[in-house]
N, C-alpha and C positions, 0 to 999 in steps of 0.2 A: 183806342186813340192812336192815330197814325204816328209814324217815326219821321222826323224832319230829316231833311238832307244833311243838316250839320250834325244832327245826332247819329245818322248812319255813317258819316265820315269818321266820326269820333269812334264809334263802335269798331269800325274796320281798323283804324290806326291802333286802337288798344288791343285789338286781336292780333295784329301783325307785332306788336311789342311783346306780347306775351308768347308769340310763337318763336321770335327771336330770342326772347329770354331763356325758353327751354332749351335753344340751341348753343347760345353763348352765355348762359347764366354762371357757368363755372369760370368765365373770365375774371382776372384779378387786376384791378388797377393799382398800380405801385407808384408813389410819388417819390421822387428823388430830389432832395434840395441841393442847391449849389449856392453858396455864398462866397462873393469876391468883390473887390473894387472894379466895377463896370463904368465907372465914371471918375474923373479927377486923374491926378498924375500917374498913378498906378494901373489905369485902366487897361492898357496894352497887356499886362500880366493877367489881370481879372478875365478879360475877354478871352485870352489864351486858354485859360482854365476852362472857362464856359464851352468854348468851341471843342476841346479835346474830351469833355463829358458828353456833349451833344453827339459826337460821333459814336461813341460807345453806347449811348441810349438808342440811336437809330439802328445800329447793328443789332442790339438785343432784341428790338422790337420786330425787325426784319427776320430774326431767326425763330420768332414765335416760341419762346422759351416757356417751360413749365415750372411753376413753383407750387409744390404740394398737390399736384395733380391737376392745377388750373393753369390755363394759357394766360400768361401775364403781359400786360401792356404798361410800358414805363412811361412816365411824364417827368421831364425835367423842369424844376421850379427854381428859377434863378432870381436871386435877390442881391441888390447892390449895397455892400457895407461900406463903400467910399473909403476903405482903407482906414476907417476911424473906429476905435475901440468902442466908443459909445454907441455908435451907430450899429456896430457889429453885434453887440449884445441885444439891440432891439430887432435886427434882422434874424438873430437866432431864435428869439421867442416867436417872431412871425412864422418862420419855417416850422418850428414845433406845433404852433396853433394850427397850421395847415395840414397837420397830419402826415409829414414825411417820414419815411422809413429810415432814412439815412441821409447825411448831408456830406456833400464833397466840398470841402473848404475847412476853414476859411484859407486865403491866400497868404496874408500876412501874420507873422508870429504875433506881433503886438495885438492883433485883432483876434486871432485864434485862441489865445491864453483865456481871456475874459468870456468870450463866447462859449468855449468848452464847458464852462460851469452850468451855463443854461441847458446845453445838451445833456450834461450828465444828470442834472435834476429830473429831466424829462425821460431820461433812459434811451435817448437817441444817439446812435453812434455817428462820429464824424471822422472822416478820412481826408486829411489835408494833402495836396498835392504839392505843396510848395513851402509851407511855414517850417523852417528848419531849426529853430530855437530848441535847445534841449529841454528848457523850462517847460515846454508844452506837454511833453510825455512824462516829466518828473513829478507831476502832481498827484500821482496815484489814482488817477481816473481810469476806470476800466472801459470807457467808450470812446477813448481818443486813439486814433491810428494815423500813421504817416507813411506816405508811399514813395517818399523821397528820403535818402540819407540825412540824418540831421548834421548840425554844424560840427559836432565832436567827431562823428564817423567820418566826414569828409576831410576835416583839417588833419585827424590823425593819420589817415591814410596818406595825405600830402607830406606830413613829417616824416613819416616812416620812408616814403619813396625818396625824399630828398637825400637821406642819408644812405640808405640801402642801394638804390638804383642810380640816383644821380651822383653819388659819391662826394656831396658836399662835406667840406670839412670846417669851414668857417662861415657860419650862417648868421645872417643879421635880420632882424625882424622890425617891422615897422606897423602900427595899426592906427585907425582913426579915432580911437576911444569909444566909438559907437558900440552899442550891444553886440551887433553882428559882427564887425571888424575885429574888436577886442576878444570877443570869445573866440573866433577862428584862430587869431594869433596865439591865445592862450593855449588852446589844445594843439596847434602846430608845435609850439614850443616843448609841451609836455611829451609829444610823440617823438620829436627830434632827440631829446634827452634819454627817453626809454629805448631809443635805437641806437644809443651809444654816440650821438652826435653832439657838436658844441655850438652854443649860441654865444657868439662873441659880442654881440650888441643888440639892444632892444631900445627902440625909439619910438616916438609917438607924434601924431599930427591931429589935425581936426577935419571934421566932415567938410568944412568949407575950403580948406587949403588947396592952392593950385600951384605951389612951389615947395619943393622939398630939398632944396640944396644943402641946407644945414644938416639934415639927417644922412643924406646920401654922401656928402663930403666925409662925414665921421666913418660911415661904412666903407668908403674908399681907403681912408687912413688906417684902418685895421685890416685891410686886405680881405674883405668879405668875398667869397666865392659864390654865394647864393644870397639873394634878397627876397624875403617872403613879405607880402603886404596884404594885411587883412582890412579890406575896404570895399567899395564898390566900383562900378565900371569905370566912370570918367576919372577918378582919381588914379586908378591903376594905369590907365592911358597916360596920363600927365607924369606919372612917376618913371615910367619906362621911358618916355621921351627924354626925361631929364637925366636919367642913367646915362643914355647914350650922348648926351651933350657933355656931360662929365667924363665921358670915357671911362665909366666904372663897368669893367669887364665881368661882372657877376652874372650868374644865371638870375632870372626873375621867375618867381613863382607866385601867381595870384591866389588869394583867398577870397575872391569876390563871387564865388558860386557861378550860376548859369550866366548871370548877368556879363561877367567877364568875358566869357566866351563870345557872347553875342555883340558886346559893345567896346571891347578893348581896343579903342581906336583913336587916332589923332587925325583931325581933317578928313574924316570918312574913310580912312585907310586903317587897316590892322598894323599893330606896331610888330615889325619884323622881330622874331625872337623870343617874343613874349610867351610865357607859358602859363597855364592855368588848369586847375583841378575842377572838374564839372561834375555834377551828380549824375549818376546813371550810367549805364553802358550806351556806346554810340549806336543810335538807330540804324546806321547804315550796315552795321555788322549782323543785324538780325533781320530776316525775311519779312517778319511781322512788322518790324519797325519801318522798314522801308516801304511797305504797303501803306502804312499809317500815314507817313509823309506824303506820299502820292495822293492819297484820299484827302488828306487835310487840304492840300494845295488845289485839288480839283473842286472841293467844295467851297472854300473861302477865298480862293484866288490869290494866295500868299502863302508863303512858308510859315510854319508854326513858330511861335515867337521865343518861348523858353519852357513853359511848364505844361504844355498841351499833352504830352506824352504821359506824364505822370497823372495828370487829371484822368485821362484816357484809362490807365491802369486802376486808378482808385475807384473809377466808377464801375469797372468790370469787377474788381473786387467785391463791391457791395452786391452786384448781381450774382455772382457766383456764391457768395455767402447765402443769399436768399434761396437759391437753387439747393445748396447743400443742406440748409435746415428745413426747407419745404415751408418757408413762412416769410413774410415780409414784416413781421412784428419787430419793432426796433430792438427790444431786448434779445430776441432770439437771433436777430441778425448780428448783433454784438458779440454774442457767444460764438457764433459761427466764424466771425472774422479772426478770433483768436486761434482758431484751428486751421485756418485757410492756407493753401499753398498751391500756387500756379504759375506758369510762365508768362509774364507780361512782356510788352514791348521794351520797357526799360531794364528788364532782368527778371529774376524769380521774386515773386510777391509773396511773402509771409511776414508775419509780424512777432516780435518777442513779447514777453510779458508786459513791457510797458506800452506797446503799441508801434514802437519803431520797427522799421523794415529790418528783417532778420539778416538779410544777405546784402549789406551796403556795397555798392559798386561806384567807384570814381573813375573818371577818364581823364587822363593828362592830354591836353592839347598844346600844340605849339604853332605859332605863326611862321610859316615857311612860304616864301614867294607871294606873300599877300594873302594866303589863305589859312585856315585853322586845319591842321592835320592831327590826326590820332597818333600818339606817341606811345602810349601804353594804357592798360585797363588794369586798375587795382582793385583788390578786394574779392576777386572771383576765387 
């Protein structure tokens, strides 16, 4: 019986597939998950994390890297957790079900903590580029890693620096009573006292407050020479502005993390003289960091927002762990991450027994002539 044209085409296609398989059959498809708020109020940060990871994935594919003797092809699978813990748990299970080898995320501490349990149960490692709450890595989970200093590390460096380098003698602290702000303020106070400094006043506000006259008037009456504020960006800007209106001539040190450096503004302008400790080493001081910043802007048409460099390093940590272990099996990757050490664009990337970055670095910035300038780098 004769062979139809369709059958002959099918046979040719099958033969071609087999031939290609003999050449590329050793290729390894690797799924890398990313979980972050890609919509909603925190979407700018989530997209920043996604974009940083995307650049790393594209670089890894362009390099034709080998894992266990097989040429690997990496695919980034992004899921929107909406910054919601309930959704975050659902997203975590979805990524596990899709067979990811590792997850970059989540972005928010409040989402990362419940999601980490899902990954732990499945044996999938997660590397957060931005969730800074110490509670995340204090759960005793083997699969949780953080590519950014946690709040304790950052605030402790700030407290020690305030006493040892800034020479502050009479330190006043205010926080917004939220988990992040209060945690930063508590750790800052501990570090100040450990360094031999004195906290002469500790005041509180709320997340919704816009006026801090009562607290700042008290700080002025006790002659504070440094005010530390554990809160987020908009509040920090308003507080610094009010300090100037009240002629409180104390130094200001922000505990608002990366968002403070990015948005410590009033009316679209940075507040002159404001200082803030930020996570990581300045990218401009590292050739690889400058290259990343240029590549990011060329690809996305804008400067990175905040966490893209840490997401980039987190993604490369995952890739390098697979290379070192010769496998993309999640449990094998987890074990390799615990032994990993390399120079990232934000600093040296290695993890302690809890999964926190072993060499936390924070940078002190100050607004001078309307621009943020690097004053010092602590923790190196």
